[in-house]
C-alpha positions, 0 to 999 in steps of 0.5 A: 411555266409549270403553273401555266402548263397545269392551268392549260391542261386542266383549266383550258383544255377541258373546254376545248375538248368538250366544245369539239366533242359537242360541235364536232358530233353535231356537224358529223351527224349532219354532214356524214350521217352514214358514217355514224356507226361503229363498223363491224368485222363480225364475219371475221373471227366472230367468237373472239370478237363477241367475247372481247366486245361483251367484256369491254362494253360491259366494263366501260359502261359501268366505268362511264356511269360511275365516273359521271355519277361519282364526279358530277353528283354534288357533294351536298347530295352525298352528304345529305344521304349520309354517305361518308367520303371514305366509303364512296371512295372505297366503293369507287375503287372496288367497283371501278377496279372490277369493271376496269379489269373486265374492260381491259381483258376485253380490250386486250382480246379486241387488240389481239384480234385486230392486230394479229388477224391478217383479215381483220387488220386489213379491214381496220382503219388507222382511226380504229387502231388508234382508238382501241389502243388509247382506250386500253392505255386509259383503262390501264391508267385508271387501274394504276390509280387504285394503289395511289387512291388506297393511300388516301382512304379518307376520301379527300383526294376524291373530293378534289376531283369532284370539285374540279369536274363540277367546277369545269361544268359550272365555269368556276374560276381556278378549278384547275388549282383543286388538282394541282398537287395530285399524283401524276398518274391521276393527271395522265388519266385526266389528260388522256380522258380529255383527249379521247373526248377531243377526238371522239367526233372523228372516230367510231366512238360516235356510236356511243351517242346513238341507241336503236330505240326506234326499233322498239316501236317500228312495225317492221318491214320485209323487202321483196324482190319481184321475179318478174322482169321489168317490161 
């Protein structure tokens, strides 16, 4: 039973989460384009929003790029560059720890603002509240993996996760077996990360897939309302 559950969570569930992420995002953008936004409560308690938002987004951006680059870059490339596995793991621990601390401080400020300011709380949806709480827990789990990783500074543990992630994306059979014996905190971190991907298309997180690049070349416009009454 334990083997089946492990395979279900880390061998099958990743494909379910990624499929829902891809298909759900396309359908939402096609059917509900005007909901494709983060929403804003900037007019309500603006200072705490700005500080928390900047810290949170800065930390999360570094973490996201680090995870994508660290997990999906083929191991052969790191070896060709002469980067030892232990050095790569140490870099991930330090950079990820700093970015994670910055992000969780920002998330804590945002949670405090969202739940303890009556006006912001009234303007928040269940989805908004759920997302920020899940992200806070995910950041906390990520930070909790650092002491465990410190016990395996040879980098072997990180290689397991790289092979698992790359195995999932290349449809390699038995990828889940690669992380069967890792510490429970890692498994919780992976499971919650996949769950966040699963609910991604149904939340405000979709704004991560958009960048306002069109404003770079847009000439701009001004809306002018005539004072004349229509005849």
